[in-house]
VEXZAMI-109665 format. One record per residue: residue number from 1; residue in one letter; x, y, z of N, C-alpha, C in turn. Coordinates in steps of 0.001 Angstrom, whole numbers, m for minus. Each point is the difference from the previous one (the first is absolute). Layout:
R:NUM:A:X:Y:Z:X:Y:Z:X:Y:Z
...
***
This chain:
R:1:M:114429:86502:106751:m209:m893:m1134:m251:m1404:545
R:2:A:m1028:m658:m535:m300:m1336:491:m920:m751:m955
R:3:I:102:m1304:54:m940:m921:m621:m471:m900:1125
R:4:T:m1318:m208:98:m533:m805:1091:m863:m1135:m540
R:5:L:m254:m960:882:m918:m1097:m277:m1171:130:954
R:6:S:m1196:m316:m480:m1125:m105:925:234:m1254:842
R:7:E:m729:m114:1083:148:m1189:845:m354:m1264:m779
R:8:R:m1051:68:m825:m399:m1155:m829:1098:m396:m975
R:9:A:613:988:m649:1067:m290:m957:1205:m616:714
R:10:A:346:545:1161:1134:m530:765:m254:m1445:411
R:11:Q:m1212:m313:427:m340:m1373:383:109:m936:m1202
R:12:H:m466:450:m1158:63:m825:m1211:1454:m256:m400
R:13:V:817:1049:m5:1413:m150:m368:706:m913:995
R:14:S:m228:211:1285:641:m832:1034:m352:m1469:m176
R:15:A:m1275:m278:m216:m438:m1389:m180:646:m616:m1243
R:16:F:104:771:m1075:601:m522:m1221:1493:m250:185
R:17:L:687:889:722:1434:m208:252:227:m1267:822
R:18:V:m875:m247:963:100:m1228:803:m218:m1212:m895
R:19:K:m1004:60:m864:m300:m1109:m912:1162:m250:m957
R:20:R:631:1079:m476:1154:m114:m895:1203:m600:711
R:21:G:102:286:1303:1132:m488:773:1225:888:m85
R:22:K:m119:1145:m636:1114:939:m95:m531:1362:m409
R:23:G:841:1020:133:m357:1342:m429:158:1019:1106
R:24:L:448:1196:m399:207:1094:939:m1190:958:41
R:25:G:m807:20:m1066:m1118:927:m117:m410:114:m1447
R:26:V:m551:1163:m366:m428:233:m1378:694:1227:m567
R:27:R:184:m19:m1326:576:1133:m712:m1105:637:m836
R:28:L:m172:1302:182:m970:752:m767:756:1005:m857
R:29:G:m312:13:m1274:649:929:m918:m950:394:m1104
R:30:V:502:788:m927:m776:392:m1174:816:m283:m1249
R:31:K:m717:m212:m1090:658:m168:m1299:m794:777:m1027
R:32:T:661:415:m1061:m650:733:m1071:m677:m1006:m919
R:33:T:m1329:135:m109:m771:m930:m825:m1464:404:m3
R:34:G:m800:m679:m777:m1449:145:50:m551:1231:m676
R:35:C:m1311:131:90:m741:1084:m658:339:1368:577
R:36:S:191:61:1315:186:1291:670:1452:325:307
R:37:G:901:m933:m218:1410:318:141:781:m752:1051
R:38:M:m614:m339:1147:734:m685:1052:m851:m1129:570
R:39:A:669:m1044:478:m692:m1115:636:791:m408:1242
R:40:Y:m690:m600:941:642:m465:1230:691:m1330:m229
R:41:K:1118:m201:706:687:m1285:50:m16:m432:1456
R:42:L:m374:m1226:255:m33:m538:1356:599:m1389:m38
R:43:E:1014:m234:830:649:m1304:38:542:m262:1391
R:44:F:225:m1260:303:570:m357:1287:1505:217:m23
R:45:V:566:367:1133:1428:268:122:647:m1122:801
R:46:D:968:m659:m619:762:m1028:694:1372:521:413
R:47:V:533:958:m768:1306:590:291:m113:1511:m169
R:48:A:416:735:1019:m46:1460:m58:1152:522:m856
R:49:N:m234:1125:m651:1029:690:m766:412:1212:839
R:50:D:986:m176:846:375:1031:973:371:1338:m632
R:51:D:512:m8:m1236:416:1238:m662:m1172:844:m484
R:52:E:m1120:m646:m338:m1106:726:m622:m1305:m31:779
R:53:D:m172:m968:890:m1282:m162:674:m269:1058:1058
R:54:I:m1239:481:m1:m543:810:1074:m1034:m903:646
R:55:V:67:m164:1313:m843:m983:684:m903:682:1011
R:56:F:m1280:m355:m59:m995:440:976:m540:m1246:679
R:57:E:m519:154:1193:m631:m1132:672:m1394:410:426
R:58:S:m959:m874:m292:m1392:291:300:m667:m1270:521
R:59:H:m524:55:1211:m651:m1152:637:920:m1226:2
R:60:G:1299:235:204:963:m1089:93:499:m535:m1324
R:61:V:m408:594:m1125:426:m457:m1324:865:1078:m642
R:62:K:1129:m415:m570:893:946:m671:m457:232:m1439
R:63:V:16:1285:m383:m327:412:m1361:1241:651:m586
R:64:F:511:m571:m1080:1209:481:m665:m402:792:m1242
R:65:T:745:1056:m285:m180:750:m1241:1330:648:m361
R:66:D:45:650:m1132:1192:731:m422:m339:1485:m60
R:67:A:1004:856:m44:m203:1451:42:m840:498:m1174
R:68:K:221:m531:m1193:m768:435:m1169:m1482:m305:193
R:69:S:m312:m1205:442:m1401:m383:212:m630:777:1142
R:70:L:772:277:1048:m541:699:1163:m547:1373:m374
R:71:A:587:631:m998:m495:1304:m441:m1454:m85:m465
R:72:Y:m412:m1145:m541:m1370:m208:m476:m892:m690:1032
R:73:L:616:m634:999:m741:m827:957:m121:604:1391
R:74:D:652:1112:254:m10:588:1337:m1435:205:489
R:75:G:m298:m516:1164:m1327:132:584:m954:m1126:m371
R:76:T:445:m947:m812:m855:m1098:m445:m249:m992:1120
R:77:E:m1247:m448:89:m348:m1105:889:m394:m1178:m877
R:78:L:594:m1140:268:m338:m1227:m702:m1023:m741:852
R:79:D:m1177:m243:m565:m1072:m678:714:m254:m1336:m683
R:80:Y:m669:m898:705:m399:m1280:m583:m1507:m84:116
R:81:T:m674:m120:m1138:m1461:17:4:m561:m1289:m574
R:82:K:m1211:m308:454:m726:m1157:m514:m1423:462:m281
R:83:E:m381:m53:m1280:m1331:416:m419:m616:m1123:m818
R:84:G:m936:m713:588:m601:m1145:m683:1052:m1059:m256
R:85:L:133:m385:m1264:987:m1014:m361:1376:594:m279
R:86:N:90:1329:m50:1262:677:m306:711:413:1278
R:87:E:1283:m257:36:820:472:1106:1372:369:m523
R:88:G:626:962:680:1328:407:m417:423:1289:666
R:89:F:1181:445:m358:550:1222:569:m606:1219:m673
R:90:K:m215:1033:783:m501:1278:m490:991:1069:427
R:91:F:378:861:m933:966:1052:260:m740:1305:247
R:92:N:77:527:1209:m595:1288:340:1118:1036:m58
R:93:N:189:565:m1198:1124:892:m275:m511:1436:m154
R:94:P:342:887:932:m489:1376:m74:604:817:m1146
R:95:N:1028:m514:m655:672:714:m1087:m660:m207:m1357
R:96:V:m904:m969:m119:m612:m339:m1279:m949:1107:m445
R:97:K:205:463:m1214:m846:1037:m592:m1027:m593:m952
R:98:N:327:m1151:m612:m882:m623:m978:341:m1488:m88
R:99:E:m1027:m813:m237:195:m1436:m193:m641:m409:m1317
R:100:C:528:m1048:m607:m605:m483:m1234:m1290:m749:343
R:101:G:m825:m221:m979:m1285:m666:205:113:m1422:505
R:102:C:1055:m698:m375:145:m1393:429:612:m102:1399
R:103:G:500:1107:537:541:m3:1355:1417:m527:132
R:104:E:661:m246:m1120:1346:m574:40:1105:1046:63
R:105:S:m277:1240:m370:1050:1007:0:m542:1337:486
R:106:F:939:927:278:m385:1283:582:949:1104:m445
R:107:Q:m411:1254:261:845:1176:m244:127:764:1313
R:108:V:1147:645:164:197:875:1177:215:1421:m463
***
């Protein structure tokens, strides 16, 4: 079981953590919402939750998640893409069976 970052995503997160001046890594999770049922949550981690956190490290960056989310995220690679004027994180999740038209939510 694992969640990974592409090298580009790891570089982006690392640079942002340096700019922020604090942070242990990023937290990736899921929440129930949207057209298709689930959406990704991504936030910076300043304090680890030792009782619930599962931690992976990819290209020197720690990725935190919880057991419930890991069931939906196992095998996911978080990438950082730039296409024209648009840039942002892209979730390459092998568990996704369907996505909504707007791209904000998914089903497994």
